[in-house]
N, C-alpha and C positions, 0 to 999 in steps of 0.2 A: 633607283638603280638604272644604270645606262649601259649600253653596249656600243663600243666605239668602232666595231668592225662593220664592213659592208658585206661580209660573207659569214653567215651564221651556219652552224652545223645543221644537219637535216633532222636531228631528233635529240630530245632532251628528256631527262627524268628530273623532276623538281617538285616543289610544293605549289599550292594554289596561288599564294601571294606573288611568287616570282613568275609563275606562268602567265599571269595577266600582263605584267610588264614586258615579258619576253614576246608574247603575242603582239603587243603594241609595237615593239621594236621591229618585228617581222614585217608589218604592213607600213611602218613609218616611211615617208617619202624622202627623208633626209639621209642621203647616202654619203655625205662628206664628213660628218662628225658624229658625235654621240647620238645614239638612238635609244629610246624614243625621244623625239624633240619636244613633244607636248605642244607643238604649235601648228603642225600641218593638219589638213582636214582628216587624214587617216587616223592620226592620234586622237583627234576630237571624237570621231565616230567610235574608235576602239574604247575610249574612256567611258562612252555612253552605252557600250555593249550593243552597238547597232552596225558594226562594220561587216559588210557582206563576205569578206574574205577571212573572217575568224569564225571557226565552227567549233562548237562544244559537243563532245560526246560524253554522255553520262547515263547512269542507271535510269531506266524508264520507271514511271510510277508503279509502285508495287513490286518491282523486281529487285532481287538481291545481287544480281550480277549484270555485267555488260556482256551480252551474248554475241555469238558469231554473226548473227544477222546484222547487228549494228555496225560491225567492222566491215562486212561486205558492202553495206551502204556507203560507208566512208570510202572504201576502195573505188567504188563507182564514181564518187564525187572528186576524188583526189586528182584524177587525170584531166579534169576540166580546168581550163586556164582561169586565173584569177579574174574577178569581176572588175576591180578598180586598182588594187595595189599590184606591185611587181611579184609578190609572193602571197601564199595563203598559209594560215596557221590553224592547226587542229589541236585543240586542248582536250585531252582525255581526262576527265575528272574521276577521282577514285579509281585510278588504274589498277589498284590491287584487287578490284572486283571483276577484272577481266578473267573469264574462265580459261582453261587451257586451250580449248579450241579457238577461242577468240584471240588469244595471244599468238597462236601459231598462224592464224590468218593475218594478224597484224604484222607478224615477222616478215611475211611475204612482201608487204608494202615497204617495210624498212630496208629490205635487202636491195630493192630497186626503186627508190623513191624518185618521183619527178623533181626536177630542179627547182620548181616553184613552190614546193611544199615543205613545211616545217612542222614536225610533230612534237607535242609537249605532253608528256605523261605525268600526271600529278599523283604522288603517293608518298606517304611517310614511311612506308614499309617496302623497301625495294626487294626484300627476300621473297616476296610473293610473285615477282616477275621472273620469267624464265631467264636463265643465264644468257641465252642467245639473244633475247630482247635487250637485256641490260648491256650486253657487249656492243650493241649498235647505237647506244645513246650516250650522250655526255650528261653526267650527273651534276646538277647544280643544287647544292645543299644550303639550307637557310642559315647554317652555321658559318658560312663563308663571310669573310670581311668584304665590304663593297668592292674593293680593288680586285678581289679574287673572283667576283661574279662578273666582272667586265672583261672585255678584250679576249674572249675565248678563241677567237680566230684571227685577231689582228697582230701584225708585227709589233714586237716590243723591244725595249732596251733593258737589259738586265741590270740588277742593282749593283753589280760589281763593275759596271762601266764597259761591258763587252760591246762589240759592234752590233748594230741592228741586224736582226735576222728576219728576212721576209719569207713569204710562203714559197717562193721559187727555190730558196736554199733548203727549206724544210722538205719540199718535194724531192729535191736532189738527194738529200740524206735518206729519205724514205725509199727511193728507187735503189740506192746503193745497198740499203739494208736488205731488201728483198732479193737482190742479186747475191748478197752474201749468204743467204739461206741455202743457196745451191752448193755450198761447201767452201767458199772463200773466206777462211777465218781471218786472214789479214785484213780484208775489206771490212769484215764485221768489227774488228778491233778499231779500225779507223772511224767507223760510224759511231761506236760507243764513245770514242774520244771527243767527237764533235757534239754528241748528246750531252756529255758531261759539262760542256761549256754553256749550255742553254740555261736561261733563267726560267723561272716557274711558268710564266705565261707562254713563252716560246716552246717549252717542253710539252705543255698541254696541247698546243697547236700541232706539234710534231706527232704526238701519240694519236690524235684524232686523224691526221692525214695518213699516217702509216697504217693504222687499222683499216681505213677505207681502202687503201691500196692493196693490203694483204687480202681483203675480201674479194676485190676485183681479180687479183692474180689467182686466187683459189678457184673462182668461177671459171676462169680461162683454163686452168689446169684440169678441172673436172670435165670440161667440154672436150678436152683432148683424149679422153678415154683412159687407157691404162698406162699412157706414157708418163714418165716422171712421177711415179707413185710416192717415192721417197720425198721429193720436193713437196708434194701435196701434204704429206704428213707433217712436214716442217711448217707449212703455212697454217695448218690447223693448230698446231702447237703455238705458233707465233701469235695468232689471234688471241688465244687464251692468255698468253704472257703479256701482251699489250694491255688487255683488260685489267689484269692484276697490277700492272705498272700504273695505270690510271688510278686505281684504288690507293696505291702507295703514295701517289702524288697528292691525293686528297688528304692523306694523313701527314703531309708535310715532310715526307721522306726526301732526302736530298737528291739532286740530279745525278750525282756520282754513284750513290747507292742504287738508284733505279737503273742506270746504265749497266752497272755491275750485275744486277739481277737479270736484266734482259740478256746480256751476253752469256751468263752462266746457264740460262734456261734454254737457249736456242742453239748453242754451239754443238 
């Protein structure tokens, strides 16, 4: 499995097999084409499980859970710059063994992650994770075809021959969507029309970008105190709607139906 983007999401939920390839892609020095390249020194060290910028968090001997102390230790380490690579990868094995306190502590990291950190939670049972944790992660499932596991953040060309869609355009749609939440239904319909034209990969990119921007806008709104409480409620709702839209995309629901669902749910 390869990842052709030079910009990965900051957090994933997946299984152990994909996690190792993803962590290798994070530290890979090849930023111009598919990662991991399997040729650079970083990939070599990752394949031998000796890369200093790949950290595993797992249950300690004799323990049934991953406790809050382990997540606190991770939090102290995460803000230290990488040793050798441009980014650091943290693999949380058996993430379903994180207790509630540990998940809440981990959520604080996911909400404001440093740019150099990528978190990979391994579990076959996502229902054990808090919805707030799941909503901040991209889910990579082993049932995906290889082409669906790749390019989660890269610009793509749709199968129907539509124009290339780069991240700048997706950021523009995302910004317009957030502005539309303030009550501009015409602008909302324009956003949905553009979303309807996206291919699967571009739509995944958009959902990732817009969710991150919704969270940022929500934090800014909360810091403003009691101003724009109605907008705050719409942002809270929008985050849940985007999370549901990502689940729909995983079930191969069409872009048109997803756009219709988003529009009906936030209007």
